[in-house]
Backbone as XML, in Angstrom:
<?xml version="1.0"?>
<chain id="A" units="angstrom">
  <residue number="1" name="MET">
    <atom name="N" x="-92.490" y="39.096" z="-59.961"/>
    <atom name="CA" x="-92.062" y="40.275" z="-59.251"/>
    <atom name="C" x="-92.126" y="41.492" z="-60.139"/>
  </residue>
  <residue number="2" name="GLY">
    <atom name="N" x="-92.898" y="42.501" z="-59.777"/>
    <atom name="CA" x="-93.054" y="43.755" z="-60.532"/>
    <atom name="C" x="-91.848" y="44.666" z="-60.392"/>
  </residue>
  <residue number="3" name="PRO">
    <atom name="N" x="-91.807" y="45.750" z="-61.143"/>
    <atom name="CA" x="-90.721" y="46.718" z="-61.120"/>
    <atom name="C" x="-90.522" y="47.317" z="-59.737"/>
  </residue>
  <residue number="4" name="ALA">
    <atom name="N" x="-91.608" y="47.587" z="-59.008"/>
    <atom name="CA" x="-91.444" y="48.198" z="-57.638"/>
    <atom name="C" x="-90.718" y="47.182" z="-56.714"/>
  </residue>
  <residue number="5" name="SER">
    <atom name="N" x="-91.044" y="45.862" z="-56.847"/>
    <atom name="CA" x="-90.428" y="44.913" z="-56.011"/>
    <atom name="C" x="-88.922" y="44.766" z="-56.263"/>
  </residue>
  <residue number="6" name="ARG">
    <atom name="N" x="-88.532" y="44.851" z="-57.521"/>
    <atom name="CA" x="-87.103" y="44.747" z="-57.845"/>
    <atom name="C" x="-86.336" y="45.891" z="-57.185"/>
  </residue>
  <residue number="7" name="ASP">
    <atom name="N" x="-86.951" y="47.078" z="-57.137"/>
    <atom name="CA" x="-86.249" y="48.198" z="-56.519"/>
    <atom name="C" x="-85.964" y="48.051" z="-55.002"/>
  </residue>
  <residue number="8" name="LEU">
    <atom name="N" x="-86.718" y="47.155" z="-54.415"/>
    <atom name="CA" x="-86.573" y="46.904" z="-52.967"/>
    <atom name="C" x="-85.575" y="45.844" z="-52.623"/>
  </residue>
  <residue number="9" name="ARG">
    <atom name="N" x="-84.957" y="45.261" z="-53.585"/>
    <atom name="CA" x="-83.979" y="44.169" z="-53.330"/>
    <atom name="C" x="-82.819" y="44.743" z="-52.585"/>
  </residue>
  <residue number="10" name="LEU">
    <atom name="N" x="-82.388" y="44.151" z="-51.526"/>
    <atom name="CA" x="-81.278" y="44.638" z="-50.712"/>
    <atom name="C" x="-80.184" y="43.498" z="-50.692"/>
  </residue>
  <residue number="11" name="PRO">
    <atom name="N" x="-78.962" y="43.907" z="-50.586"/>
    <atom name="CA" x="-77.874" y="42.847" z="-50.419"/>
    <atom name="C" x="-78.070" y="42.088" z="-49.145"/>
  </residue>
  <residue number="12" name="SER">
    <atom name="N" x="-77.765" y="40.811" z="-49.168"/>
    <atom name="CA" x="-77.909" y="39.998" z="-47.940"/>
    <atom name="C" x="-76.743" y="40.303" z="-47.009"/>
  </residue>
  <residue number="13" name="ILE">
    <atom name="N" x="-77.009" y="40.149" z="-45.714"/>
    <atom name="CA" x="-75.992" y="40.342" z="-44.746"/>
    <atom name="C" x="-74.920" y="39.199" z="-44.948"/>
  </residue>
  <residue number="14" name="ASP">
    <atom name="N" x="-75.339" y="38.017" z="-45.244"/>
    <atom name="CA" x="-74.357" y="36.953" z="-45.495"/>
    <atom name="C" x="-73.460" y="37.267" z="-46.709"/>
  </residue>
  <residue number="15" name="GLY">
    <atom name="N" x="-74.012" y="37.888" z="-47.747"/>
    <atom name="CA" x="-73.249" y="38.274" z="-48.874"/>
    <atom name="C" x="-72.264" y="39.355" z="-48.579"/>
  </residue>
  <residue number="16" name="MET">
    <atom name="N" x="-72.684" y="40.340" z="-47.783"/>
    <atom name="CA" x="-71.791" y="41.398" z="-47.381"/>
    <atom name="C" x="-70.636" y="40.838" z="-46.472"/>
  </residue>
  <residue number="17" name="ARG">
    <atom name="N" x="-71.018" y="39.945" z="-45.587"/>
    <atom name="CA" x="-70.000" y="39.409" z="-44.738"/>
    <atom name="C" x="-68.986" y="38.557" z="-45.522"/>
  </residue>
  <residue number="18" name="ALA">
    <atom name="N" x="-69.474" y="37.779" z="-46.536"/>
    <atom name="CA" x="-68.541" y="36.988" z="-47.353"/>
    <atom name="C" x="-67.626" y="37.901" z="-48.148"/>
  </residue>
  <residue number="19" name="PHE">
    <atom name="N" x="-68.176" y="38.954" z="-48.700"/>
    <atom name="CA" x="-67.398" y="39.923" z="-49.450"/>
    <atom name="C" x="-66.363" y="40.611" z="-48.584"/>
  </residue>
  <residue number="20" name="GLU">
    <atom name="N" x="-66.751" y="41.077" z="-47.411"/>
    <atom name="CA" x="-65.786" y="41.734" z="-46.519"/>
    <atom name="C" x="-64.629" y="40.797" z="-46.121"/>
  </residue>
  <residue number="21" name="ALA">
    <atom name="N" x="-64.976" y="39.575" z="-45.807"/>
    <atom name="CA" x="-63.965" y="38.613" z="-45.396"/>
    <atom name="C" x="-63.042" y="38.230" z="-46.580"/>
  </residue>
  <residue number="22" name="ALA">
    <atom name="N" x="-63.652" y="38.027" z="-47.707"/>
    <atom name="CA" x="-62.820" y="37.687" z="-48.884"/>
    <atom name="C" x="-61.899" y="38.789" z="-49.266"/>
  </residue>
  <residue number="23" name="ALA">
    <atom name="N" x="-62.359" y="40.086" z="-49.210"/>
    <atom name="CA" x="-61.544" y="41.210" z="-49.508"/>
    <atom name="C" x="-60.431" y="41.397" z="-48.527"/>
  </residue>
  <residue number="24" name="ARG">
    <atom name="N" x="-60.741" y="41.187" z="-47.270"/>
    <atom name="CA" x="-59.688" y="41.333" z="-46.202"/>
    <atom name="C" x="-58.695" y="40.257" z="-46.216"/>
  </residue>
  <residue number="25" name="LEU">
    <atom name="N" x="-59.137" y="38.985" z="-46.432"/>
    <atom name="CA" x="-58.258" y="37.844" z="-46.326"/>
    <atom name="C" x="-57.575" y="37.389" z="-47.635"/>
  </residue>
  <residue number="26" name="GLY">
    <atom name="N" x="-58.144" y="37.847" z="-48.812"/>
    <atom name="CA" x="-57.509" y="37.597" z="-50.049"/>
    <atom name="C" x="-57.864" y="36.315" z="-50.776"/>
  </residue>
  <residue number="27" name="THR">
    <atom name="N" x="-58.603" y="35.399" z="-50.154"/>
    <atom name="CA" x="-59.015" y="34.261" z="-50.850"/>
    <atom name="C" x="-60.412" y="33.816" z="-50.296"/>
  </residue>
  <residue number="28" name="PHE">
    <atom name="N" x="-61.166" y="33.102" z="-51.155"/>
    <atom name="CA" x="-62.454" y="32.580" z="-50.687"/>
    <atom name="C" x="-62.235" y="31.466" z="-49.630"/>
  </residue>
  <residue number="29" name="GLU">
    <atom name="N" x="-61.083" y="30.751" z="-49.701"/>
    <atom name="CA" x="-60.834" y="29.638" z="-48.761"/>
    <atom name="C" x="-60.643" y="30.224" z="-47.372"/>
  </residue>
  <residue number="30" name="ARG">
    <atom name="N" x="-59.863" y="31.273" z="-47.227"/>
    <atom name="CA" x="-59.667" y="31.869" z="-45.901"/>
    <atom name="C" x="-60.941" y="32.553" z="-45.404"/>
  </residue>
  <residue number="31" name="ALA">
    <atom name="N" x="-61.681" y="33.141" z="-46.303"/>
    <atom name="CA" x="-62.946" y="33.743" z="-45.928"/>
    <atom name="C" x="-63.921" y="32.628" z="-45.428"/>
  </residue>
  <residue number="32" name="ALA">
    <atom name="N" x="-63.963" y="31.593" z="-46.160"/>
    <atom name="CA" x="-64.835" y="30.480" z="-45.796"/>
    <atom name="C" x="-64.537" y="29.902" z="-44.421"/>
  </residue>
  <residue number="33" name="ASP">
    <atom name="N" x="-63.230" y="29.710" z="-44.204"/>
    <atom name="CA" x="-62.775" y="29.240" z="-42.898"/>
    <atom name="C" x="-63.309" y="30.131" z="-41.747"/>
  </residue>
  <residue number="34" name="GLU">
    <atom name="N" x="-63.136" y="31.424" z="-41.973"/>
    <atom name="CA" x="-63.554" y="32.387" z="-40.908"/>
    <atom name="C" x="-65.049" y="32.316" z="-40.663"/>
  </residue>
  <residue number="35" name="LEU">
    <atom name="N" x="-65.822" y="32.201" z="-41.775"/>
    <atom name="CA" x="-67.264" y="32.194" z="-41.742"/>
    <atom name="C" x="-67.841" y="30.814" z="-41.460"/>
  </residue>
  <residue number="36" name="ALA">
    <atom name="N" x="-67.025" y="29.760" z="-41.428"/>
    <atom name="CA" x="-67.530" y="28.402" z="-41.191"/>
    <atom name="C" x="-68.482" y="27.982" z="-42.264"/>
  </residue>
  <residue number="37" name="ILE">
    <atom name="N" x="-68.096" y="28.260" z="-43.497"/>
    <atom name="CA" x="-68.866" y="27.805" z="-44.693"/>
    <atom name="C" x="-67.797" y="27.246" z="-45.699"/>
  </residue>
  <residue number="38" name="THR">
    <atom name="N" x="-68.259" y="26.741" z="-46.810"/>
    <atom name="CA" x="-67.333" y="26.245" z="-47.812"/>
    <atom name="C" x="-66.867" y="27.478" z="-48.705"/>
  </residue>
  <residue number="39" name="ALA">
    <atom name="N" x="-65.715" y="27.217" z="-49.374"/>
    <atom name="CA" x="-65.210" y="28.244" z="-50.305"/>
    <atom name="C" x="-66.199" y="28.527" z="-51.439"/>
  </residue>
  <residue number="40" name="SER">
    <atom name="N" x="-66.823" y="27.448" z="-51.875"/>
    <atom name="CA" x="-67.828" y="27.590" z="-52.929"/>
    <atom name="C" x="-69.001" y="28.438" z="-52.499"/>
  </residue>
  <residue number="41" name="ALA">
    <atom name="N" x="-69.441" y="28.261" z="-51.252"/>
    <atom name="CA" x="-70.564" y="29.089" z="-50.717"/>
    <atom name="C" x="-70.157" y="30.505" z="-50.597"/>
  </residue>
  <residue number="42" name="ALA">
    <atom name="N" x="-68.959" y="30.783" z="-50.190"/>
    <atom name="CA" x="-68.470" y="32.143" z="-50.072"/>
    <atom name="C" x="-68.396" y="32.760" z="-51.462"/>
  </residue>
  <residue number="43" name="SER">
    <atom name="N" x="-67.856" y="32.068" z="-52.395"/>
    <atom name="CA" x="-67.813" y="32.573" z="-53.764"/>
    <atom name="C" x="-69.227" y="32.871" z="-54.358"/>
  </residue>
  <residue number="44" name="LYS">
    <atom name="N" x="-70.104" y="31.956" z="-54.114"/>
    <atom name="CA" x="-71.522" y="32.133" z="-54.566"/>
    <atom name="C" x="-72.182" y="33.370" z="-53.916"/>
  </residue>
  <residue number="45" name="ARG">
    <atom name="N" x="-71.964" y="33.568" z="-52.660"/>
    <atom name="CA" x="-72.546" y="34.738" z="-51.970"/>
    <atom name="C" x="-71.985" y="36.052" z="-52.524"/>
  </residue>
  <residue number="46" name="VAL">
    <atom name="N" x="-70.692" y="36.074" z="-52.816"/>
    <atom name="CA" x="-70.167" y="37.254" z="-53.449"/>
    <atom name="C" x="-70.673" y="37.472" z="-54.868"/>
  </residue>
  <residue number="47" name="GLY">
    <atom name="N" x="-70.738" y="36.332" z="-55.617"/>
    <atom name="CA" x="-71.313" y="36.407" z="-56.948"/>
    <atom name="C" x="-72.688" y="36.928" z="-56.978"/>
  </residue>
  <residue number="48" name="THR">
    <atom name="N" x="-73.512" y="36.489" z="-56.053"/>
    <atom name="CA" x="-74.913" y="36.941" z="-55.972"/>
    <atom name="C" x="-74.929" y="38.440" z="-55.654"/>
  </residue>
  <residue number="49" name="LEU">
    <atom name="N" x="-74.045" y="38.899" z="-54.758"/>
    <atom name="CA" x="-73.953" y="40.293" z="-54.465"/>
    <atom name="C" x="-73.551" y="41.102" z="-55.710"/>
  </residue>
  <residue number="50" name="GLU">
    <atom name="N" x="-72.561" y="40.610" z="-56.402"/>
    <atom name="CA" x="-72.078" y="41.335" z="-57.630"/>
    <atom name="C" x="-73.250" y="41.394" z="-58.684"/>
  </residue>
  <residue number="51" name="GLU">
    <atom name="N" x="-74.043" y="40.332" z="-58.816"/>
    <atom name="CA" x="-75.187" y="40.370" z="-59.744"/>
    <atom name="C" x="-76.170" y="41.378" z="-59.307"/>
  </residue>
  <residue number="52" name="LEU">
    <atom name="N" x="-76.499" y="41.463" z="-58.019"/>
    <atom name="CA" x="-77.475" y="42.413" z="-57.519"/>
    <atom name="C" x="-76.935" y="43.873" z="-57.725"/>
  </residue>
  <residue number="53" name="LEU">
    <atom name="N" x="-75.722" y="44.051" z="-57.519"/>
    <atom name="CA" x="-75.134" y="45.444" z="-57.735"/>
    <atom name="C" x="-74.889" y="45.737" z="-59.233"/>
  </residue>
  <residue number="54" name="GLY">
    <atom name="N" x="-74.812" y="44.748" z="-60.008"/>
    <atom name="CA" x="-74.519" y="44.959" z="-61.450"/>
    <atom name="C" x="-73.072" y="45.374" z="-61.758"/>
  </residue>
  <residue number="55" name="THR">
    <atom name="N" x="-72.155" y="44.938" z="-60.897"/>
    <atom name="CA" x="-70.755" y="45.210" z="-61.120"/>
    <atom name="C" x="-69.842" y="44.206" z="-60.426"/>
  </residue>
  <residue number="56" name="GLY">
    <atom name="N" x="-68.660" y="44.003" z="-60.926"/>
    <atom name="CA" x="-67.691" y="43.170" z="-60.233"/>
    <atom name="C" x="-67.066" y="43.883" z="-59.073"/>
  </residue>
  <residue number="57" name="LEU">
    <atom name="N" x="-66.898" y="43.098" z="-58.016"/>
    <atom name="CA" x="-66.243" y="43.660" z="-56.831"/>
    <atom name="C" x="-64.897" y="43.130" z="-56.629"/>
  </residue>
  <residue number="58" name="LEU">
    <atom name="N" x="-64.640" y="41.964" z="-57.094"/>
    <atom name="CA" x="-63.325" y="41.285" z="-56.925"/>
    <atom name="C" x="-62.850" y="40.751" z="-58.273"/>
  </residue>
  <residue number="59" name="VAL">
    <atom name="N" x="-61.533" y="40.854" z="-58.438"/>
    <atom name="CA" x="-60.853" y="40.212" z="-59.619"/>
    <atom name="C" x="-60.359" y="38.899" z="-59.080"/>
  </residue>
  <residue number="60" name="ARG">
    <atom name="N" x="-60.687" y="37.831" z="-59.761"/>
    <atom name="CA" x="-60.297" y="36.491" z="-59.353"/>
    <atom name="C" x="-59.129" y="36.071" z="-60.273"/>
  </residue>
  <residue number="61" name="THR">
    <atom name="N" x="-57.971" y="35.829" z="-59.638"/>
    <atom name="CA" x="-56.765" y="35.361" z="-60.386"/>
    <atom name="C" x="-56.301" y="34.100" z="-59.670"/>
  </residue>
  <residue number="62" name="GLY">
    <atom name="N" x="-56.614" y="32.966" z="-60.275"/>
    <atom name="CA" x="-56.367" y="31.693" z="-59.593"/>
    <atom name="C" x="-57.196" y="31.661" z="-58.388"/>
  </residue>
  <residue number="63" name="LYS">
    <atom name="N" x="-56.531" y="31.471" z="-57.222"/>
    <atom name="CA" x="-57.249" y="31.414" z="-55.955"/>
    <atom name="C" x="-57.183" y="32.723" z="-55.196"/>
  </residue>
  <residue number="64" name="THR">
    <atom name="N" x="-56.381" y="33.667" z="-55.729"/>
    <atom name="CA" x="-56.271" y="34.967" z="-55.050"/>
    <atom name="C" x="-57.311" y="35.977" z="-55.562"/>
  </residue>
  <residue number="65" name="LEU">
    <atom name="N" x="-57.611" y="36.955" z="-54.697"/>
    <atom name="CA" x="-58.630" y="37.941" z="-54.995"/>
    <atom name="C" x="-57.950" y="39.334" z="-54.864"/>
  </residue>
  <residue number="66" name="ALA">
    <atom name="N" x="-58.478" y="40.257" z="-55.719"/>
    <atom name="CA" x="-58.097" y="41.662" z="-55.582"/>
    <atom name="C" x="-59.332" y="42.487" z="-55.781"/>
  </residue>
  <residue number="67" name="LEU">
    <atom name="N" x="-59.396" y="43.633" z="-55.111"/>
    <atom name="CA" x="-60.561" y="44.469" z="-55.294"/>
    <atom name="C" x="-60.557" y="45.278" z="-56.565"/>
  </residue>
  <residue number="68" name="THR">
    <atom name="N" x="-61.706" y="45.366" z="-57.174"/>
    <atom name="CA" x="-61.847" y="46.288" z="-58.341"/>
    <atom name="C" x="-62.005" y="47.714" z="-57.727"/>
  </residue>
  <residue number="69" name="ALA">
    <atom name="N" x="-62.080" y="48.749" z="-58.562"/>
    <atom name="CA" x="-62.343" y="50.052" z="-58.091"/>
    <atom name="C" x="-63.668" y="50.106" z="-57.378"/>
  </residue>
  <residue number="70" name="ALA">
    <atom name="N" x="-64.692" y="49.488" z="-57.969"/>
    <atom name="CA" x="-66.042" y="49.479" z="-57.360"/>
    <atom name="C" x="-65.974" y="48.696" z="-56.073"/>
  </residue>
  <residue number="71" name="GLY">
    <atom name="N" x="-65.212" y="47.650" z="-56.031"/>
    <atom name="CA" x="-65.064" y="46.863" z="-54.803"/>
    <atom name="C" x="-64.449" y="47.658" z="-53.659"/>
  </residue>
  <residue number="72" name="LYS">
    <atom name="N" x="-63.458" y="48.488" z="-53.973"/>
    <atom name="CA" x="-62.857" y="49.355" z="-52.956"/>
    <atom name="C" x="-63.861" y="50.296" z="-52.336"/>
  </residue>
  <residue number="73" name="GLU">
    <atom name="N" x="-64.709" y="50.920" z="-53.209"/>
    <atom name="CA" x="-65.757" y="51.830" z="-52.716"/>
    <atom name="C" x="-66.772" y="51.104" z="-51.891"/>
  </residue>
  <residue number="74" name="TYR">
    <atom name="N" x="-67.189" y="49.958" z="-52.408"/>
    <atom name="CA" x="-68.277" y="49.229" z="-51.756"/>
    <atom name="C" x="-67.793" y="48.621" z="-50.407"/>
  </residue>
  <residue number="75" name="LEU">
    <atom name="N" x="-66.549" y="48.300" z="-50.341"/>
    <atom name="CA" x="-65.959" y="47.645" z="-49.103"/>
    <atom name="C" x="-66.114" y="48.604" z="-47.910"/>
  </residue>
  <residue number="76" name="ALA">
    <atom name="N" x="-65.859" y="49.902" z="-48.164"/>
    <atom name="CA" x="-65.977" y="50.909" z="-47.136"/>
    <atom name="C" x="-67.436" y="50.975" z="-46.644"/>
  </residue>
  <residue number="77" name="GLN">
    <atom name="N" x="-68.345" y="50.915" z="-47.591"/>
    <atom name="CA" x="-69.791" y="51.009" z="-47.227"/>
    <atom name="C" x="-70.211" y="49.728" z="-46.436"/>
  </residue>
  <residue number="78" name="VAL">
    <atom name="N" x="-69.663" y="48.573" z="-46.888"/>
    <atom name="CA" x="-70.092" y="47.309" z="-46.252"/>
    <atom name="C" x="-69.541" y="47.321" z="-44.790"/>
  </residue>
  <residue number="79" name="ARG">
    <atom name="N" x="-68.309" y="47.746" z="-44.627"/>
    <atom name="CA" x="-67.738" y="47.779" z="-43.242"/>
    <atom name="C" x="-68.556" y="48.725" z="-42.396"/>
  </residue>
  <residue number="80" name="THR">
    <atom name="N" x="-68.966" y="49.848" z="-42.926"/>
    <atom name="CA" x="-69.832" y="50.732" z="-42.118"/>
    <atom name="C" x="-71.103" y="50.045" z="-41.746"/>
  </residue>
  <residue number="81" name="ALA">
    <atom name="N" x="-71.777" y="49.457" z="-42.727"/>
    <atom name="CA" x="-73.050" y="48.755" z="-42.475"/>
    <atom name="C" x="-72.964" y="47.656" z="-41.499"/>
  </residue>
  <residue number="82" name="LEU">
    <atom name="N" x="-71.913" y="46.804" z="-41.665"/>
    <atom name="CA" x="-71.735" y="45.669" z="-40.711"/>
    <atom name="C" x="-71.406" y="46.208" z="-39.320"/>
  </residue>
  <residue number="83" name="GLY">
    <atom name="N" x="-70.655" y="47.248" z="-39.282"/>
    <atom name="CA" x="-70.359" y="47.837" z="-37.934"/>
    <atom name="C" x="-71.590" y="48.345" z="-37.243"/>
  </residue>
  <residue number="84" name="LEU">
    <atom name="N" x="-72.488" y="48.988" z="-38.039"/>
    <atom name="CA" x="-73.708" y="49.459" z="-37.446"/>
    <atom name="C" x="-74.671" y="48.347" z="-36.974"/>
  </residue>
  <residue number="85" name="LEU">
    <atom name="N" x="-74.675" y="47.273" z="-37.748"/>
    <atom name="CA" x="-75.457" y="46.098" z="-37.355"/>
    <atom name="C" x="-74.889" y="45.410" z="-36.109"/>
  </residue>
  <residue number="86" name="ALA">
    <atom name="N" x="-73.586" y="45.363" z="-36.056"/>
    <atom name="CA" x="-72.952" y="44.761" z="-34.825"/>
    <atom name="C" x="-73.233" y="45.577" z="-33.623"/>
  </residue>
  <residue number="87" name="ALA">
    <atom name="N" x="-73.341" y="46.879" z="-33.754"/>
    <atom name="CA" x="-73.595" y="47.764" z="-32.600"/>
    <atom name="C" x="-75.057" y="47.786" z="-32.147"/>
  </residue>
  <residue number="88" name="MET">
    <atom name="N" x="-75.925" y="47.237" z="-32.907"/>
    <atom name="CA" x="-77.311" y="47.305" z="-32.484"/>
    <atom name="C" x="-77.574" y="46.367" z="-31.279"/>
  </residue>
  <residue number="89" name="PRO">
    <atom name="N" x="-78.383" y="46.867" z="-30.378"/>
    <atom name="CA" x="-78.718" y="46.045" z="-29.189"/>
    <atom name="C" x="-79.575" y="44.867" z="-29.646"/>
  </residue>
  <residue number="90" name="LEU">
    <atom name="N" x="-79.406" y="43.776" z="-28.963"/>
    <atom name="CA" x="-80.165" y="42.575" z="-29.285"/>
    <atom name="C" x="-81.552" y="42.610" z="-28.702"/>
  </residue>
</chain>
């Protein structure tokens, strides 16, 4: 993959949904239940998103999660993006 291709990488919708649910619900377990995936899958999706963005979005303390400053900013953007996608006609 060349430099131009790397610039076109976008966050996955699944990653954004996992991040939004984890931020709102406070644990990967609850987010996973809502999304009908495993907690490990939810954590991996958020980790992949953090790698893509180059910053931590959540502070993991045991099983509980808290937003970082970057996570708070990104959460607002994710909610806007997911809302726009949900409003699109099929």
